[in-house]
C-alpha positions in Angstrom: -26.9 -51.2 -70.7 -29.1 -50.3 -67.3 -28.0 -53.1 -65.8 -24.2 -52.6 -66.5 -24.8 -49.1 -64.9 -26.1 -50.2 -62.3 -23.0 -52.7 -61.3 -20.6 -49.5 -61.8 -22.7 -47.3 -59.3 -22.0 -50.5 -56.6 -18.7 -50.7 -57.3 -18.0 -47.2 -56.7 -20.2 -47.6 -53.3 -18.3 -50.5 -52.4 -14.8 -49.1 -53.2 -15.8 -45.9 -51.1 -17.4 -47.7 -48.2 -13.7 -49.7 -47.9 -11.7 -46.7 -48.0 -14.2 -45.4 -45.2 -13.9 -48.6 -43.3 -9.5 -48.4 -43.7 -9.3 -45.3 -41.6 -10.6 -47.3 -38.2 -6.7 -48.6 -38.1 -5.2 -45.3 -37.8 -8.5 -44.8 -35.0 -6.2 -44.0 -31.7 -9.1 -42.7 -29.7 -10.9 -45.9 -29.1 -14.6 -45.9 -28.1 -16.2 -47.7 -25.3 -20.0 -48.8 -25.6 -22.4 -46.4 -22.9 -23.5 -50.0 -21.5 -20.1 -50.8 -20.0 -19.2 -47.3 -19.1 -19.2 -47.2 -15.0 -19.7 -44.0 -13.7 -18.2 -43.2 -9.7 -18.6 -40.9 -6.7 -14.7 -40.6 -6.7 -14.6 -40.1 -10.2 -17.3 -37.2 -9.8 -15.3 -35.6 -7.4 -11.9 -35.8 -9.3 -14.0 -34.3 -12.3 -15.2 -31.2 -10.3 -11.4 -30.7 -9.0 -9.9 -31.1 -12.5 -12.4 -28.2 -14.0 -11.5 -25.6 -10.9 -7.9 -26.9 -11.7 -8.6 -25.8 -15.3 -10.1 -22.6 -15.1 -8.0 -21.0 -12.6 -5.1 -22.3 -14.7 -6.6 -21.1 -17.8 -7.0 -17.5 -15.9 -3.6 -17.3 -14.6 -2.1 -17.9 -18.1 -4.1 -15.8 -20.0 -3.2 -13.0 -17.6 0.5 -14.0 -18.3 0.0 -13.6 -21.9 -1.5 -10.2 -21.3 1.4 -9.2 -19.3 4.6 -7.5 -21.1 7.7 -8.5 -20.7 10.8 -5.9 -20.7 13.9 -7.1 -22.1 17.4 -5.6 -21.2 20.2 -4.9 -23.1 23.5 -2.9 -22.5 25.6 -1.4 -25.0 27.9 1.7 -25.2 26.8 4.7 -25.5 27.6 6.8 -28.3 25.3 9.7 -28.0 27.9 12.3 -26.2 27.8 15.3 -28.4 24.0 16.0 -27.8 22.3 18.8 -25.2 20.1 17.2 -22.2 17.3 18.6 -20.5 17.0 18.8 -16.7 13.9 18.5 -15.0 13.4 20.6 -11.6 10.6 21.2 -9.4 12.2 22.4 -6.0 10.4 24.1 -2.8 12.3 26.2 -0.9 10.8 27.1 2.2 13.1 29.8 4.0 14.3 31.6 0.5 12.7 34.3 -1.3 12.8 34.0 -5.0 14.9 37.3 -5.0 17.4 35.0 -2.9 17.4 31.9 -5.8 19.4 31.7 -8.3 19.8 28.8 -10.4 23.4 28.0 -11.8 25.1 25.7 -14.3 28.6 24.3 -14.5 29.9 21.4 -16.3 33.6 20.0 -17.2 33.3 21.4 -20.8 33.4 25.2 -19.7 30.2 26.2 -20.2 28.5 27.8 -17.4 24.8 29.2 -17.0 24.5 32.3 -14.4 21.1 32.4 -12.7 19.1 30.6 -15.6 15.6 31.9 -16.0 14.4 30.7 -19.7 12.9 27.4 -18.9 12.5 28.1 -15.3 9.4 29.4 -13.0 9.5 30.8 -9.5 6.8 30.9 -7.8 6.3 33.1 -4.3 5.1 30.7 -1.4 3.4 32.7 1.8 4.6 31.0 5.2 2.1 28.2 4.7 3.3 26.6 1.6 1.0 28.2 -0.6 1.5 30.3 -3.9 1.6 34.2 -2.7 0.5 37.4 -4.5 3.3 39.9 -4.1 4.0 41.0 -7.3 0.2 41.8 -7.5 0.7 43.7 -4.3 3.5 45.7 -6.2 2.5 46.5 -9.6 1.1 49.6 -9.4 2.3 50.5 -6.0 5.1 52.2 -4.5 6.0 50.7 -0.8 8.3 52.8 1.2 11.9 51.4 1.9 11.5 52.1 5.6 14.6 53.1 7.6 16.7 52.6 4.5 14.4 55.6 2.4 16.3 58.3 1.4 16.9 60.1 -2.5 18.1 57.3 -3.8 15.7 54.6 -2.6 12.5 55.9 -2.7 10.1 52.7 -3.8 11.1 49.0 -2.9 7.8 47.1 -4.0 9.8 43.6 -3.5 11.7 41.8 -0.6 14.9 42.3 -2.5 15.0 45.6 -3.7 14.1 46.2 0.1 17.3 44.1 1.3 19.3 45.8 -1.0 18.6 49.2 0.4 19.0 48.1 3.3 22.3 46.8 2.7 23.3 50.0 1.0 22.6 51.8 4.1 24.6 49.0 6.5 21.6 48.5 8.1 20.2 44.6 9.7 17.7 43.4 7.5 16.2 40.8 10.2 13.8 43.5 11.9 12.0 44.3 8.7 11.6 40.5 7.4 9.3 40.7 10.0 7.7 43.9 9.5 8.0 44.8 6.0 5.0 44.5 3.9 7.2 43.5 0.8 8.4 40.2 2.7 6.0 39.0 5.0 4.0 38.1 2.3 6.4 35.7 0.3 9.1 33.6 2.6 9.8 31.0 0.2 9.9 30.3 -3.3 9.5 27.4 -5.7 11.5 26.4 -8.9 10.1 24.6 -11.2 10.8 23.7 -15.2 13.6 22.6 -17.3 17.4 24.1 -17.6 19.2 22.7 -21.4 23.2 21.2 -20.3 25.8 19.5 -22.4 26.0 15.6 -21.8 28.9 16.4 -19.8 29.3 15.8 -15.9 28.4 19.0 -14.2 26.0 19.9 -11.1 23.3 22.5 -10.9 23.3 24.5 -8.1 21.4 27.5 -6.0 24.0 28.7 -3.6 24.5 32.0 -1.4 25.4 35.2 -3.3 25.1 36.8 -7.2 26.6 34.4 -9.7 29.1 35.7 -12.1 32.2 34.8 -14.0 35.8 36.0 -13.3 38.6 35.0 -15.8 36.8 32.0 -17.1 35.3 30.7 -13.5 32.6 30.6 -12.2 32.1 33.3 -8.5 29.5 33.9 -6.3 29.5 37.4 -4.5 27.5 37.9 -1.3 27.7 40.8 1.3 28.3 39.4 4.6 25.1 40.8 6.0 23.8 37.9 4.3 25.4 35.3 6.2 24.9 37.1 9.4 21.2 37.0 8.7 20.8 33.6 7.9 20.9 31.6 4.3 18.3 29.3 5.2 19.1 26.1 2.5 15.6 24.5 3.8 13.9 22.3 0.8 12.0 20.0 -0.8 13.0 17.7 -3.6 9.7 16.9 -5.9 10.9 16.2 -8.9 14.8 15.8 -10.4 14.6 13.8 -14.2 17.3 14.0 -16.9 15.6 13.3 -20.1 11.9 12.2 -20.6 10.3 10.9 -18.4 9.5 6.8 -18.5 6.5 5.6 -18.3 5.4 5.2 -14.5 8.8 6.2 -13.1 9.1 8.1 -9.9 12.1 10.9 -9.5 14.8 8.7 -6.8 15.0 12.0 -4.9 11.0 12.8 -4.9 9.9 13.6 -1.6 13.5 14.5 -0.1 13.2 17.1 2.7 15.8 19.0 4.7 15.1 21.0 7.3 17.8 23.5 8.7 17.1 25.1 12.1 20.5 26.4 13.0 23.6 27.4 10.9 24.3 27.5 7.3 24.2 24.5 5.3 25.7 22.8 2.0 23.8 20.0 0.6 25.6 18.1 -1.9 23.7 15.1 -4.0 26.0 13.4 -5.7 23.8 11.4 -8.8 25.3 8.9 -11.3 23.3 8.5 -14.5 22.7 5.7 -16.6 21.6 6.4 -20.1 18.6 4.5 -20.9 16.8 4.0 -24.2 12.9 2.3 -23.8 10.7 1.8 -26.4 7.6 0.6 -26.4 5.6 -2.2 -28.1 4.7 0.3 -30.5 8.3 1.1 -31.6 8.0 4.3 -30.0 11.4 5.1 -28.0 12.1 7.3 -25.2 15.9 8.7 -24.1 16.1 9.2 -20.3 18.8 8.7 -17.6 18.4 6.4 -14.6 20.6 7.6 -12.1 21.4 6.7 -8.2 22.3 9.0 -5.5 24.5 9.9 -2.2 23.8 12.6 -0.4 26.4 15.2 1.9 25.3 17.8 4.5 27.5 19.9 6.7 27.6 23.1 8.3 29.6 25.5 6.5 29.0 28.3 9.1 32.5 28.8 11.9 31.8 30.1 15.3 33.2 33.1 14.3 30.8 34.0 11.6 33.1 32.9 8.6 32.3 30.2 6.3 34.5 27.1 5.3 32.0 26.5 2.1 29.3 28.1 0.3 25.9 27.5 1.3 23.5 26.0 -0.8 22.1 23.2 -2.7 24.5 21.3 -4.9 23.1 18.3 -7.5 26.3 16.9 -8.7 25.9 14.3 -11.8 28.2 12.0 -13.8 26.8 9.6 -17.0 27.8 6.4 -17.0 29.9 5.5 -20.6 27.1 2.4 -21.0 23.7 2.6 -22.5 20.8 0.6 -21.0 18.0 -0.9 -23.8 14.9 -1.7 -22.2 12.5 -3.2 -25.1 8.7 -4.3 -24.0 8.1 -7.8 -25.6 4.5 -9.2 -26.6 4.2 -12.8 -26.5 2.6 -14.6 -29.5 -0.9 -15.8 -29.9 0.9 -19.6 -30.2 2.1 -18.6 -27.2 -1.3 -19.3 -25.3 -2.3 -21.7 -27.8 0.3 -24.2 -26.9 -0.1 -23.5 -22.9 -3.5 -24.4 -23.1 -2.6 -27.1 -24.7 -0.1 -28.3 -22.5 -2.5 -27.4 -19.5 -5.5 -29.6 -20.9 -3.6 -32.6 -21.6 -1.2 -32.7 -18.5 -4.1 -32.3 -16.3 -6.5 -34.7 -18.0 -3.3 -37.5 -17.8 -2.8 -36.0 -13.8 -6.5 -36.4 -12.9 -7.1 -39.5 -14.9 -4.1 -41.4 -12.6 -5.6 -39.8 -9.6 -9.5 -41.0 -10.7 -7.7 -44.4 -11.1 -6.0 -44.7 -7.6 -9.2 -43.4 -5.8 -11.3 -46.1 -7.4 -8.7 -48.6 -6.6 -8.3 -47.7 -3.2 -12.3 -47.9 -2.3 -13.3 -50.9 -4.6 -9.9 -52.7 -2.4 -12.0 -51.8 0.6 -15.2 -52.4 -0.3 
């Protein structure tokens, strides 16, 4: 019994060794005994260069794998009935906040006069720094100077003083440099948002008080305001329509216009392209990209009249198309297949180069 058991174990062991031995027929990676391997200086040089190339290509491929691609597509924009907020940040270096009125006019007839709610007006001094005129006038009764009478007893702001002078038909120019209310603040910075309909229109700051008459947007102003100057020098820090895209900069940012004489009318014509940006986490941002052209002209005539209304006009119009931008990340299979391709390709080329060098050196020897 014990003899038959031993024979059975021997047959099983023989069958297993034959099966393992048969696997050698499928081996495509043939081995060479170390005694038959030859090493050369050319081979060592090629091996070092190959290692450096592999490391460089590996770093480049990892960097490419970590980079995020943005895929663009275009479709028709169906969001035509929604409202849009416009972010403004503009400095008027020679207009006091009392003279700055931000108005909105659109093609749907929805006009907004002297927008206040979402906008903040910051007083600036001659150096462009924040002025504290309001703190000065809070609990004071400052004289109206040459315009003082029973009606105008206290002029605590430059605007009140200006109205008093105009009511008396007095020149306001001389008071600008001497009036306590005025020399502390000579400029204004407008920061904030206005909400508009998604139709073509314009946002402007122009001469005079804005109002509506017979359904039309008009500006009323005193001729003295033109004679004394309505200087529309300005610097645009930001104009954005909708939410801001990550890392984006307003095309109008940094635009500066200086008026040295006359009364200028500045037009910025913007072509808006609605854009939907979706990041790799699926979060969507709706905004508007735009390009612009600008036109400036002096509207003050030699006789003191005007051929237009001095001011700054941001005129915008929407494209009917929606640009969709979506971030795409590469799958892990990308880096694995790329590394395999790099290793295989580099070693194949290196092998050919090494053989060529070894053959050349051998022939030369």
